[in-house]
N, C-alpha and C positions, 0 to 999 in steps of 0.2 A: 435452749433450755434457760430458764429464768434462774439467775443467781439470788439466793436468799441473803439478806443482810445479816452479818454475824451479830449475835447478842453478846455484848462486852460484860464479863462477869469478873468478880473477885471472890477468892475463897478465904474465909477467916476461920482457922482451924489450928488448935496448938499442937497437933500431932502431925508430924511431917509425913508419916506413912499413910494417914487418912488423907492429907492433901493430895499426895501422889496418886492414891487410889481413885479419888474423886476425879482428878484431871484425866486419868486414863479412861475411866468409865465415860466422861463426857466426850472425850475424843472419839471413842469407839461407837457410842450410841446417841450421841447428841452433837454432831459436828457443827451444827449452827451456833452453839454456845462456845465462844472464845474466852479462855481464861487469860485476863490481861494483867492479873496481879494477885499476890498472895500475902497473907499477914498471919503471924503466929499468935497474936493477942489483939484485944480491942485497942489498946494503946497505939500499936503500930497501924491498926486498921483504919482509924478515923482520918489521919492525914493522907494515907494511901487512897482512900475513897474520895476525899476531896480532890486530889491530884488527878485520878484516872477517871472519875465520873462514870462508873459502871452503870449498866442498865439492871444488873441482877447481882445479888450478894448471896453467897453460900455462907451461913453463919452457924458455927458449932454452938450447941446450946450449953454444954458443960465445958468451961475453960477455967484455968486458974485465975485468980485475981478478980475476975468479972465474968458473970454468966453471959451467954449469948443474948438473953432478954436484956440484961442491964446494958450490954453493948449496943443493942438495937436502939434503946433509949437514949444512950449517949450520941449515937449517930443521928437520930432524930433531932435531938437539942442542937447539935452542930448545924444541921441543916437549917433549923429556925434562925439561928444567930447569924450565919453568914450567907443564907440564901441557897438557892439550888446548887446541888454538887455536880 
């Protein structure tokens, strides 16, 4: 049987219950997706993404201080400045 390579992912979500629910859902229904990190806001997400270099990011759209769309733009700008994550 061929082993599938895991897809490394990070969850960016301000609500801990939602992060936990998504992790449980992924573990049950999408075992190929491995959650390698979590962040509760964009400020903590950017350095985490730089450190972990995930292939996939689950990004909450509505977060305090910065929306998910604004966070995506900040991440994109960080990638432009420092190169590939």
